[in-house]
N, C-alpha and C positions, 0 to 999 in steps of 0.2 A: 569463271573461276578455275584456276588450275589445281587447287587443292581440295576439290570436292571429293566427298566419299559417297559412293553409291552402293547400296546393298540391294540385292535381289532376294526377295522372300517368297517362299511358296505360300499359298493361301492359309494353310493351317498355322504357320509360324506368324504371319501377319496378324491373324485373328488372336493368337496367344499374346503377342506384343500389345495389341490394342487393349485386350482385357487387363493385362498387368498395368499398363499406363493408366487406364480408367480407374482401377482399384487404388493406385497411388494417389491419384487426384482426389478420389473420394475420402482417402485416409487423411489427406492434408486438409481437405475442406471440412470434413465432418467427423474425423476420427474413426471412420469405418475400419473394420479389421481387414487386413490384407491376407487373404487365404492362400494356402500353398496350392500351386497348380498341380494338376494330375502329372504323374511321372513322364508321360509322353510329351506333354507341353513343356515341362521342365527341361527335358532333353532337347527339344527344338530350340527353346530359348537359350540354352547354354551354348549350342552351336552358333546361334546367331550372334550372341554376345562375343564369343571367341573370334568369330569373323570380323565383327566391328573392331574389337581390340587389335587384331592383326592389321587391319586397314589403317588404324591410327598409330600403329608402331608401339603399342603399349606392352605387348609381349609377356602379359602376366600369365602365370600358371595357376589354375584353380584346382 
């Protein structure tokens, strides 16, 4: 595929992303609360999300 998007994540960011996705799944499945991540995790996820948006050409400013 020529339009693949590849992200490289450090372990902490990958763990943060896994946790958020797991919480969203639990929220959808059972109505569990989605808790706010700690500030450092929030910052890592924001950087990852911006990188993904840039790779997709979204160019959104948050």
